[in-house]
C-alpha distance (Angstrom), angle and dihedral (degrees) to the residues before:
residue distance angle dihedral
X1 . . .
X2 3.73 . .
X3 3.79 114.7 .
X4 3.83 126.9 -4.2
X5 3.81 99.7 -84.1
X6 3.74 99.4 158.7
X7 3.98 91.9 65.1
X8 3.74 89.8 79.1
X9 3.82 95.8 52.0
X10 3.80 110.3 114.1
X11 3.81 93.2 -26.0
X12 3.78 95.2 134.4
X13 3.85 94.0 48.1
X14 3.76 91.0 46.0
X15 3.87 93.4 52.4
X16 3.79 93.1 44.0
X17 3.89 90.2 59.1
X18 3.95 89.7 72.9
X19 3.87 89.2 60.8
X20 3.69 85.2 70.3
X21 3.49 103.0 59.8
X22 36.90 118.7 -41.8
X23 3.72 140.9 36.7
X24 3.71 129.7 70.6
X25 3.77 116.8 -114.2
X26 3.78 121.2 -92.4
X27 3.84 92.8 -170.2
X28 3.86 127.6 108.5
X29 3.83 95.0 -98.9
X30 3.89 117.9 89.3
X31 3.80 113.9 -92.6
X32 3.68 92.0 -104.4
X33 3.81 99.9 54.6
X34 3.93 135.0 59.5
X35 3.72 129.1 -160.7
X36 3.75 96.5 -141.8
X37 3.93 143.8 64.2
X38 3.88 112.6 -121.6
X39 3.70 125.8 -145.7
X40 3.86 154.7 116.3
X41 3.65 145.4 -120.7
X42 3.89 120.0 -104.3
X43 3.77 94.3 -113.9
X44 3.85 102.1 149.4
X45 3.76 126.8 -136.2
X46 3.78 96.2 -137.5
X47 3.82 137.0 22.0
X48 3.68 92.8 -110.9
X49 3.85 131.8 105.9
X50 3.86 90.0 -124.4
X51 3.87 90.5 53.5
X52 3.81 89.5 49.8
X53 3.81 92.9 47.0
X54 3.85 93.0 47.2
X55 3.80 90.8 47.2
X56 3.82 92.9 55.3
X57 3.82 90.6 44.5
X58 3.89 91.0 53.0
X59 3.84 97.8 41.2
X60 3.91 89.9 55.2
X61 3.74 92.9 40.5
X62 3.81 94.1 51.1
X63 3.84 99.0 35.0
X64 3.84 142.4 43.7
X65 3.84 96.8 -148.0
X66 3.82 130.7 51.6
X67 3.78 121.9 -152.4
X68 3.74 112.7 -146.8
X69 3.78 107.6 -168.2
X70 3.72 115.9 -171.1
X71 3.79 101.8 -157.7
X72 3.77 104.7 149.7
X73 3.89 92.0 90.9
X74 3.76 133.4 -102.5
X75 3.73 126.8 -65.6
X76 3.67 88.3 -127.1
X77 3.76 105.2 179.5
X78 3.71 93.0 43.1
X79 3.67 94.3 45.3
X80 3.85 91.8 48.7
X81 3.82 93.4 51.4
X82 3.79 93.7 38.1
X83 3.93 88.6 -124.8
X84 3.91 126.5 143.7
X85 3.81 112.3 -70.4
X86 3.82 123.0 -124.5
X87 3.79 111.2 -72.5
X88 3.80 90.9 -115.3
X89 3.76 87.8 59.3
X90 3.75 95.8 48.7
X91 3.93 90.7 47.8
X92 3.77 91.9 52.7
X93 3.83 92.6 50.2
X94 3.81 91.4 45.5
X95 3.80 92.9 50.0
X96 3.80 93.0 50.7
X97 3.75 90.8 49.0
X98 3.80 94.4 47.5
X99 3.69 93.0 47.5
X100 3.87 96.6 50.3
X101 3.79 116.0 89.2
X102 3.83 113.0 -114.1
X103 3.82 112.3 -100.4
X104 3.91 93.8 17.9
X105 3.78 112.7 144.0
X106 3.99 108.3 -110.4
X107 3.71 132.5 -156.1
X108 3.79 106.7 -161.5
X109 3.75 121.6 -161.4
X110 3.77 120.4 -174.4
X111 3.88 104.1 -176.2
X112 3.71 114.0 -135.8
X113 3.88 91.4 -179.4
X114 3.75 123.3 74.3
X115 3.82 118.2 -106.6
X116 3.76 91.1 -95.4
X117 3.75 91.5 51.9
X118 3.75 93.5 -127.5
X119 3.68 104.0 108.5
X120 3.84 149.9 -7.8
X121 3.89 114.5 -34.9
X122 3.84 117.5 -94.2
X123 3.77 127.5 -119.2
X124 3.65 123.7 -72.7
X125 3.95 108.8 -137.6
X126 3.78 134.5 167.4
X127 3.85 90.4 -88.0
X128 3.90 88.8 50.8
X129 3.82 127.9 -109.9
X130 3.94 114.9 11.5
X131 3.69 134.9 166.8
X132 3.80 115.2 -83.7
X133 3.83 113.8 -101.8
X134 3.84 129.9 -151.7
X135 2.96 129.3 -29.5
X136 3.87 89.0 15.5
X137 3.79 95.7 52.5
X138 3.88 93.8 68.6
X139 3.85 94.8 43.6
X140 3.71 124.7 95.6
X141 3.84 144.5 -167.6
X142 3.81 91.5 -72.2
X143 3.64 97.3 45.0
X144 3.92 109.0 119.6
X145 4.00 89.5 -135.9
X146 3.98 90.4 52.4
X147 3.90 89.4 50.0
X148 3.76 93.2 46.5
X149 3.88 92.6 45.2
X150 3.67 95.4 46.5
X151 3.78 93.8 47.1
X152 3.82 91.4 49.5
X153 3.74 90.1 53.0
X154 3.69 94.9 42.2
X155 3.87 93.1 52.7
X156 3.72 92.7 48.3
X157 3.84 93.1 51.4
X158 3.85 91.8 45.4
X159 3.83 90.3 52.2
X160 3.83 86.9 52.4
X161 3.64 102.0 42.1
X162 3.77 100.7 31.8
X163 3.88 92.1 -150.7
X164 3.79 122.8 -168.9
X165 3.89 87.4 -147.6
X166 3.78 130.3 33.1
X167 3.91 122.1 -163.4
X168 3.94 111.0 -162.8
X169 3.92 94.2 169.9
X170 3.84 113.4 43.1
X171 3.78 106.1 -168.2
X172 3.91 91.3 -10.5
X173 3.79 86.2 161.2
X174 3.85 89.0 76.5
X175 3.66 88.2 69.1
X176 3.83 89.0 65.6
X177 3.66 89.8 57.1
X178 3.80 99.0 37.8
X179 3.90 101.2 39.4
X180 3.73 121.1 -5.8
X181 3.81 89.3 -168.7
X182 3.73 90.1 59.6
X183 3.76 89.6 47.9
X184 3.87 90.3 56.7
X185 3.75 89.5 51.5
X186 3.89 88.4 50.3
X187 3.76 89.2 56.7
X188 3.74 89.6 62.4
X189 3.76 90.6 46.4
X190 3.89 90.0 49.7
X191 3.81 93.0 49.5
X192 3.88 93.8 52.8
X193 3.71 99.4 34.8
X194 3.75 94.5 51.3
X195 3.84 90.3 46.1
X196 3.81 89.0 51.2
X197 3.95 92.6 51.0
X198 3.81 93.8 41.1
X199 3.77 88.9 55.7
X200 3.86 90.6 63.4
X201 3.75 100.8 25.2
X202 3.82 108.7 30.0
X203 3.83 92.3 167.8
X204 3.65 98.4 49.8
X205 3.86 112.6 112.0
X206 3.87 107.2 -127.2
X207 3.81 122.2 -157.8
X208 3.72 149.1 175.6
X209 3.71 124.2 -164.2
X210 3.80 136.4 -130.9
X211 3.87 123.9 -146.7
X212 3.93 102.0 -135.3
X213 3.73 121.1 -137.9
X214 3.87 132.7 -178.1
X215 3.81 110.9 -45.1
X216 3.81 113.4 -96.9
X217 3.85 91.8 7.2
X218 3.81 117.7 145.3
X219 3.82 86.4 -107.8
X220 3.83 94.0 53.0
X221 3.93 90.4 44.8
X222 3.89 90.5 53.5
X223 3.77 90.8 47.2
X224 3.92 92.3 48.9
X225 3.87 89.9 48.7
X226 3.85 92.7 56.1
X227 3.83 108.0 26.1
X228 3.83 95.1 81.3
X229 3.83 91.7 75.7
X230 3.78 92.5 66.9
X231 3.78 98.0 47.0
X232 3.75 97.3 84.2
X233 3.80 86.9 64.3
X234 3.95 100.6 51.4
X235 3.81 136.1 65.3
X236 3.70 95.6 -159.6
X237 3.87 132.7 27.1
X238 3.72 110.9 -141.7
X239 3.88 127.5 -162.2
X240 3.75 136.2 -156.9
X241 3.72 112.0 -154.6
X242 3.81 130.8 -179.4
X243 3.86 103.2 161.1
X244 3.94 95.7 173.8
X245 3.86 87.4 70.3
X246 3.76 112.8 15.4
X247 3.75 98.4 45.3
X248 3.79 124.9 78.8
X249 3.77 107.2 -144.6
X250 3.84 124.4 115.2
X251 3.77 124.5 -81.9
X252 3.77 93.1 8.0
X253 3.77 97.4 -179.1
X254 3.78 91.0 73.6
X255 3.77 115.3 71.9
X256 3.65 91.0 -156.4
X257 3.88 84.4 77.1
X258 3.81 96.0 56.0
X259 3.70 114.6 128.0
X260 3.92 109.6 -103.2
X261 3.80 91.9 -114.8
X262 3.82 95.0 42.6
X263 3.82 89.5 126.4
X264 3.74 108.1 11.1
X265 3.92 86.3 64.6
X266 3.76 85.5 85.2
X267 3.83 90.2 70.0
X268 3.82 90.3 70.1
X269 3.82 90.0 52.3
X270 3.87 96.5 43.6
X271 3.95 96.3 56.8
X272 3.77 91.9 -152.6
X273 3.85 96.6 -40.9
X274 3.82 114.5 133.0
X275 3.87 115.0 -96.6
X276 3.71 131.8 -136.9
X277 3.92 132.8 -179.2
X278 3.73 104.8 -125.8
X279 3.88 96.5 178.4
X280 3.78 134.8 6.6
X281 3.81 141.4 143.2
X282 3.66 143.7 148.9
X283 3.75 134.2 -136.9
X284 3.79 120.4 -110.1
X285 3.67 95.8 -167.5
X286 3.75 135.0 45.7
X287 3.81 115.2 -77.8
X288 3.91 119.8 -144.4
X289 3.77 120.0 170.2
X290 3.80 107.5 169.0
X291 3.83 94.4 -169.2
X292 3.63 92.8 55.5
X293 3.73 96.1 40.9
X294 3.98 89.1 -119.3
X295 3.76 121.4 152.5
X296 3.81 112.8 159.6
X297 3.82 121.7 164.5
X298 3.65 117.2 -146.2
X299 3.91 142.3 140.7
X300 3.67 143.4 -174.3
X301 3.80 93.3 -76.9
X302 3.74 94.0 55.1
X303 3.83 87.9 51.0
X304 3.78 91.0 55.0
X305 3.78 90.7 49.4
X306 3.80 89.0 52.0
X307 3.79 93.1 50.1
X308 3.79 90.6 50.7
X309 3.78 93.8 48.4
X310 3.93 93.2 43.8
X311 3.79 92.7 51.9
X312 3.79 94.6 42.7
X313 3.76 92.1 49.4
X314 3.64 94.2 43.2
X315 3.71 89.2 56.3
X316 3.71 92.4 51.1
X317 3.83 88.9 53.7
X318 3.82 92.1 44.4
X319 3.70 92.5 -130.5
X320 3.81 120.3 -170.3
X321 3.86 96.4 -126.6
X322 3.71 144.1 -19.6
X323 3.89 119.0 -135.3
X324 3.87 116.6 -167.8
X325 3.70 100.6 -158.9
X326 3.82 105.3 -142.7
X327 3.67 119.0 24.7
X328 3.80 99.6 -173.3
X329 3.72 125.1 41.3
X330 3.82 109.0 -104.1
X331 3.86 100.3 -148.3
X332 3.94 92.7 135.1
X333 3.81 93.0 47.8
X334 4.02 88.2 47.0
X335 3.85 92.0 50.1
X336 3.83 95.0 42.7
X337 3.90 120.8 25.6
X338 3.70 96.1 17.0
X339 3.75 94.7 49.9
X340 3.75 93.6 -135.5
X341 3.72 94.2 -63.9
X342 3.82 115.0 -163.8
X343 3.73 92.8 -142.0
X344 3.81 94.2 47.1
X345 3.94 88.8 55.2
X346 3.70 90.4 70.3
X347 3.78 91.3 74.2
X348 3.89 100.8 24.4
X349 3.78 97.9 99.5
X350 3.71 98.0 40.1
X351 3.83 97.5 102.3
X352 3.84 125.5 126.6
X353 3.79 79.2 -145.9
X354 3.84 118.6 52.1
X355 3.90 121.4 -128.0
X356 3.83 89.1 -85.8
X357 3.95 87.2 56.9
X358 3.76 89.3 -112.8
X359 3.82 116.4 146.5
X360 3.69 121.0 -104.9
X361 3.74 123.0 -147.5
X362 3.87 93.3 -107.0
X363 3.84 87.8 66.5
X364 3.79 90.8 63.7
X365 3.93 87.3 58.3
X366 3.87 89.7 46.5
X367 3.77 92.2 50.0
X368 3.85 93.2 46.2
X369 3.78 86.2 58.8
X370 3.81 95.3 42.4
X371 3.82 88.3 58.3
X372 3.72 91.6 61.5
X373 3.72 121.0 93.4
X374 3.77 113.9 -93.7
X375 3.93 107.3 -131.0
């Protein structure tokens, strides 16, 4: 279950369809303010233009930041030569821009890692993500051609999306766990890419993100021992956190059982850098995946408890933003386009709206915080 590989599946085709058609805060801030932006990704709940349109409507209604995560790969050859991208790439980018409300704060992530978080990102072609071909199949993070191509693509998308935050290393911490040699090459990539972007956008907040595990686990200790080498090349440290599945404490579906430092552990990683939640969520239904040996009991009430705890503790940490990854349960997408993929099931029922687009109780807590003044 390493990485979030299913998220790339059919994402380009799904998005293109639309072109056809609470608790009071216990934090340090006053009760009427919050430290962070609040938002979602435009991950749709079904492979229909109507579902895509409704998703965009809801994420902008219920949030003040939109997370556009480009995870289909990089059009390496075109980006390197500054030639036109494949039409499928352009169509996806145009759709995202057309659907995003003018003036909306944007987090833009252009994934430099592949979906398994084991190596350099694949190629983005008309058909979506495909394997890199020669000569790109032998190039790596520290190859000058890769750094040039990624920089060109990133600068183009930054000019188009005008983001407040740019993440060039989604879950880069997984390289530490999967292949420390690749991580060391990624450090060279980060140093040069960040310098190239800062030369043109000195005020843009650059990021990578860490996929949190159980506090004090062997995995987190290894991440902590190596993450400091990347900190000079970022302004904000992001975290993705799904404790109901990727932590190892007992009775994980009930957020009352979260370790006390389930989130605050990131402070030791950030070494004084600002922090942001780039991805999170909590299941509102039981999760059983026999092939993975997963059996986690949860419900709508537990999800609401997590929303409350997440937002309260985020305020205490003065995080920059909180991104709840999937706003609406994607049961229909899972049963259809995703072919009931086991990995996809991990996030299927994390919506603050259920699969009928009916509000869950956690959304009321979310909206209460959204109504506060962002400081």
